[in-house]
C-alpha positions in Angstrom: 239.5 -26.9 -64.0 237.1 -29.6 -62.7 235.3 -27.3 -60.1 235.0 -24.8 -62.9 233.4 -27.3 -65.1 231.1 -28.5 -62.3 229.8 -25.0 -61.8 229.3 -24.4 -65.5 227.3 -27.8 -65.7 225.2 -26.9 -62.6 224.3 -23.5 -64.2 223.3 -25.2 -67.3 221.2 -27.7 -65.5 219.5 -25.1 -63.4 218.8 -23.1 -66.7 217.3 -26.1 -68.3 215.1 -26.7 -65.2 214.0 -23.2 -65.2 213.0 -23.4 -68.9 211.2 -26.6 -68.4 209.2 -25.2 -65.5 208.3 -21.9 -67.5 207.0 -24.1 -70.4 205.0 -26.5 -68.0 203.6 -23.4 -66.4 202.7 -21.8 -69.6 201.2 -24.9 -71.0 198.9 -25.3 -67.9 197.8 -21.5 -68.2 197.1 -21.9 -72.0 194.9 -25.0 -71.5 193.1 -23.3 -68.6 192.5 -20.2 -70.6 191.3 -22.2 -73.6 189.1 -24.2 -71.5 187.5 -21.1 -69.8 186.9 -19.5 -73.2 185.1 -22.7 -74.5 183.0 -22.9 -71.4 182.0 -19.2 -71.5 181.0 -19.5 -75.2 178.9 -22.5 -74.5 177.1 -21.1 -71.6 176.5 -17.9 -73.8 175.0 -20.1 -76.6 172.8 -21.9 -74.0 171.4 -18.4 -72.9 171.0 -17.6 -76.7 169.5 -20.9 -78.1 167.8 -22.5 -75.1 166.7 -19.4 -73.3 168.3 -20.5 -70.1 169.2 -18.3 -67.3 173.1 -17.8 -66.7 173.0 -20.0 -63.7 171.3 -22.9 -65.5 173.6 -22.2 -68.5 176.7 -22.6 -66.5 175.4 -25.6 -64.8 174.6 -27.4 -68.0 178.0 -26.6 -69.3 179.8 -27.8 -66.3 177.8 -31.0 -65.8 178.4 -31.8 -69.6 182.1 -30.9 -69.7 182.9 -32.9 -66.7 180.8 -35.7 -68.4 178.6 -36.0 -65.1 175.5 -35.1 -67.1 172.8 -35.1 -64.4 170.0 -34.9 -67.1 167.8 -32.4 -65.4 168.7 -29.7 -68.0 169.9 -30.5 -71.6 169.9 -28.7 -75.0 166.7 -29.3 -76.9 167.1 -27.0 -79.9 169.1 -28.0 -83.0 171.5 -25.0 -82.7 172.1 -25.8 -78.8 172.8 -29.5 -79.5 175.3 -28.5 -82.3 177.0 -25.9 -80.0 177.2 -28.6 -77.3 178.6 -31.2 -79.7 181.1 -29.1 -81.2 182.2 -27.0 -78.4 182.1 -29.6 -75.4 182.0 -33.0 -76.9 184.6 -32.4 -79.6 186.7 -29.7 -77.8 185.9 -29.1 -74.1 186.1 -32.4 -72.7 189.5 -33.1 -74.4 190.9 -29.8 -73.3 189.6 -30.4 -69.6 191.2 -33.8 -69.7 194.4 -32.3 -71.0 194.5 -29.6 -68.3 193.9 -32.1 -65.5 196.7 -34.3 -67.0 199.1 -31.5 -67.1 198.2 -30.2 -63.7 198.7 -33.5 -62.1 201.9 -33.9 -64.0 203.2 -30.7 -62.7 202.2 -31.6 -59.1 204.1 -34.9 -59.4 207.1 -33.2 -60.9 207.1 -30.6 -58.1 207.0 -33.4 -55.4 209.8 -35.4 -57.2 212.0 -32.3 -57.1 211.4 -31.7 -53.5 212.4 -35.3 -52.8 215.5 -35.1 -54.8 216.7 -31.9 -53.5 216.0 -29.7 -56.5 213.4 -27.4 -55.0 213.8 -23.9 -53.8 212.0 -23.9 -50.4 212.4 -20.2 -49.8 212.9 -20.6 -46.1 213.6 -18.0 -43.4 214.7 -18.4 -39.8 215.9 -21.9 -40.6 219.0 -24.0 -39.9 221.3 -24.7 -42.8 223.8 -27.6 -42.5 226.5 -27.6 -45.1 228.2 -31.0 -46.0 227.7 -34.6 -45.1 230.1 -36.7 -42.9 232.2 -39.1 -44.9 231.1 -41.8 -42.6 227.8 -42.5 -40.9 226.2 -39.5 -42.2 222.6 -40.8 -41.9 222.9 -41.9 -38.2 224.9 -38.7 -37.3 222.1 -36.4 -38.9 219.4 -38.4 -37.1 221.0 -37.8 -33.8 221.8 -34.2 -34.5 218.2 -33.3 -35.5 216.6 -35.1 -32.5 218.9 -33.1 -30.3 217.9 -29.9 -31.9 214.4 -30.8 -31.7 214.6 -31.5 -27.9 215.3 -27.8 -27.3 212.1 -25.9 -27.0 213.6 -22.9 -28.8 214.3 -25.0 -31.9 211.6 -27.5 -31.7 209.9 -26.2 -34.8 212.9 -24.5 -36.6 213.1 -25.7 -40.3 216.3 -27.7 -41.0 217.8 -27.9 -44.5 220.9 -29.8 -45.6 223.1 -28.6 -48.4 224.9 -31.7 -49.8 225.5 -33.8 -52.9 225.2 -37.0 -50.9 221.6 -37.7 -51.5 220.9 -37.3 -55.1 217.7 -39.4 -55.0 216.2 -38.6 -51.8 216.9 -38.2 -48.0 216.5 -41.3 -45.8 213.0 -41.8 -44.6 214.1 -41.3 -41.0 215.4 -37.8 -41.7 212.3 -36.8 -43.8 210.1 -38.0 -41.0 212.0 -35.6 -38.7 210.9 -32.6 -41.1 214.4 -32.3 -42.6 214.8 -31.3 -46.3 217.8 -31.0 -48.5 219.2 -29.2 -51.6 221.4 -31.2 -53.8 224.1 -28.7 -54.6 227.7 -28.0 -53.7 229.0 -25.3 -51.0 231.5 -24.1 -53.7 228.7 -22.8 -55.7 227.2 -19.4 -54.7 223.9 -20.4 -56.5 223.6 -23.3 -54.0 223.7 -20.8 -51.2 220.9 -18.8 -52.9 218.8 -21.8 -53.3 219.0 -22.5 -49.6 218.3 -18.9 -48.7 221.4 -18.9 -46.5 221.4 -15.1 -45.9 218.1 -15.6 -44.2 219.1 -18.6 -42.1 218.9 -18.5 -38.4 222.1 -20.6 -38.1 224.6 -22.1 -40.4 226.5 -25.2 -39.4 229.6 -26.1 -41.6 230.5 -29.7 -41.2 233.9 -31.0 -41.9 233.9 -33.0 -45.0 236.2 -35.8 -43.4 236.7 -35.5 -39.7 240.0 -37.5 -40.3 241.5 -35.4 -43.1 243.2 -32.0 -42.4 242.3 -31.1 -46.2 238.6 -30.8 -44.9 239.7 -27.5 -43.2 240.7 -26.0 -46.6 237.2 -26.8 -47.9 235.6 -25.4 -44.8 237.8 -22.3 -45.0 236.6 -21.7 -48.5 233.0 -22.0 -47.4 233.2 -19.5 -44.7 235.1 -17.1 -46.9 232.1 -17.3 -49.2 229.8 -16.6 -46.2 231.9 -13.7 -45.2 231.4 -12.2 -48.7 227.6 -12.6 -48.3 228.0 -10.4 -45.0 226.3 -13.1 -43.0 226.2 -12.6 -39.2 229.3 -14.5 -38.1 227.8 -15.2 -34.7 225.2 -17.4 -36.3 227.8 -19.6 -38.1 229.2 -22.7 -36.4 232.2 -24.4 -38.3 234.1 -27.6 -37.7 237.9 -27.6 -37.7 239.9 -30.8 -37.8 243.4 -29.4 -37.1 243.7 -27.3 -34.0 246.4 -25.1 -35.6 243.9 -24.0 -38.3 241.6 -22.5 -35.8 243.4 -19.1 -35.9 242.7 -18.8 -39.6 238.9 -19.2 -39.0 239.1 -16.7 -36.2 240.9 -14.2 -38.3 237.8 -14.1 -40.7 235.7 -13.4 -37.6 234.3 -17.0 -37.1 234.7 -17.6 -33.4 232.3 -20.6 -33.0 234.9 -23.3 -34.0 234.7 -26.8 -32.8 236.3 -30.3 -33.3 234.2 -32.7 -35.4 233.1 -35.2 -32.7 230.6 -37.4 -34.6 229.6 -39.7 -31.6 228.5 -36.8 -29.7 226.5 -34.2 -31.9 225.4 -32.7 -28.7 228.6 -30.5 -28.8 227.1 -28.9 -32.0 223.9 -28.3 -30.4 225.3 -26.8 -27.3 227.2 -24.3 -29.6 223.9 -23.6 -31.1 221.8 -23.1 -28.0 224.4 -22.0 -25.8 227.4 -20.5 -27.6 230.6 -21.0 -25.5 229.5 -24.0 -23.7 231.0 -26.0 -26.5 234.4 -25.1 -25.3 233.7 -26.7 -21.9 232.3 -29.9 -23.6 235.5 -29.9 -26.0 237.7 -29.8 -22.9 236.0 -32.9 -21.6 237.6 -34.9 -24.5 241.0 -33.6 -24.3 243.8 -33.7 -21.7 245.0 -30.2 -22.4 243.9 -27.1 -20.8 240.9 -27.6 -18.4 239.8 -31.3 -18.1 237.9 -33.5 -15.6 240.0 -35.6 -13.2 239.0 -38.2 -10.7 240.1 -37.9 -7.0 240.0 -40.7 -4.4 238.9 -39.0 -1.2 237.0 -39.8 1.9 233.9 -37.6 2.5 231.2 -38.3 5.1 228.1 -36.4 5.3 229.4 -33.1 4.0 227.1 -30.7 2.0 227.8 -30.4 -1.7 228.0 -26.7 -1.4 230.8 -26.9 1.2 232.8 -29.3 -1.1 232.5 -27.0 -4.0 233.5 -23.9 -2.1 236.5 -25.4 -0.3 237.9 -26.8 -3.6 237.4 -23.3 -5.4 238.7 -21.3 -2.6 241.8 -23.4 -2.7 242.4 -22.6 -6.2 242.4 -26.5 -7.0 239.6 -26.6 -9.6 235.8 -27.0 -9.7 233.9 -29.9 -8.3 231.6 -31.3 -11.0 230.2 -34.5 -9.6 230.8 -37.4 -7.1 230.5 -41.2 -7.5 227.8 -42.6 -5.4 227.8 -46.2 -3.8 226.6 -47.8 -6.9 229.5 -46.3 -8.8 227.4 -43.8 -10.8 228.5 -40.2 -11.4 226.0 -37.8 -9.8 226.3 -34.3 -11.5 225.2 -31.1 -9.9 223.5 -32.3 -6.8 221.5 -29.9 -4.6 223.5 -27.4 -2.6 222.5 -28.7 0.7 222.6 -32.3 -0.3 224.7 -34.3 2.2 227.4 -36.3 0.4 229.0 -39.4 1.4 231.6 -40.7 -1.2 235.0 -42.0 -1.9 235.6 -40.2 -5.2 235.0 -36.8 -6.6 235.3 -35.6 -10.3 236.9 -32.2 -10.3 237.6 -29.9 -13.4 241.2 -29.0 -13.1 243.9 -27.1 -15.1 246.7 -29.1 -16.8 249.1 -26.4 -15.8 248.6 -27.0 -12.1 247.3 -30.5 -11.2 246.5 -31.1 -7.4 246.8 -34.6 -6.0 244.6 -36.6 -3.8 246.1 -35.4 -0.5 245.7 -31.7 -1.6 242.0 -32.3 -2.4 241.4 -34.2 0.9 243.1 -31.5 3.0 241.0 -28.6 1.7 237.9 -30.7 2.1 238.4 -31.0 5.8 238.6 -27.2 6.8 235.9 -24.6 7.1 235.2 -22.5 4.1 236.8 -19.2 4.2 233.5 -17.4 4.3 232.6 -19.1 7.3 235.9 -18.7 9.2 
């Protein structure tokens, strides 16, 4: 009942805004047309009563209407002065001031609606982010947008947020990053139309609350609406709180499903720029499936390529990095770099975990392709 009431009220508000915009636009057009008629009539009278050329007549009309009054040309005949007094002093100057006031008011209203998220930006090839995290949304969006901007393929891609979290305005930090928003709800198809979601380059569906399983139901409703719009599902990234719900999202054809990890928006960005890599990053945060594990080993002056090949050929995992003498993890060193270390970070499978001895043993033999 409440969602239905919300939808009805939203439609009524949009209709009221449309009618107001139409009325303001018509009023500006009417004032401009009236002003133009007055100016043309006055210029005609100046050619008739003052024997001025059309160029001088228009010059006199404009300088008088705008109250500049250079004085180089003025009406000298009685008829010309009466025409100037009646048309410009009594009417034209007032109409011009009214037109300028209405135009400036419309501009201010337009700017206000942009800031408040009530404007249709009519974007294309943009990124639409749906929902706002329940906690720390401002900080999360800042980190996310900065990560997106760091990728050269998305440095200039417009970003729009569909949310009801910012009724007055987006935080200044987000606006400075070129982000805009639309104040609407994802359960309203009209909101999708206002953010031009069918023309979006990517759509990111955030979990409403990363700690509540109920958020998955809301996300499922959103992607169901996206499916009804025939949006390319490969362009959609959706967060899922409960792993058991992922299969429901997959059945709708949405395969880029990730856990909400608010401290590391990089996972979302990886799913954006390199689909599939987000699964690897997710594994780094869990102990199930493939995950990184530290092994205490003695390695002296051995090339990184030999280390990687030996571990892989032994079926023990994939070497990812080593710990240097300063205790820092060095990831993806050069293949021919000579390594001296007492610890390796290896990506292993939880179904078959090697121990330190197995890793040490495989490192002290020649790679199979060299035997």
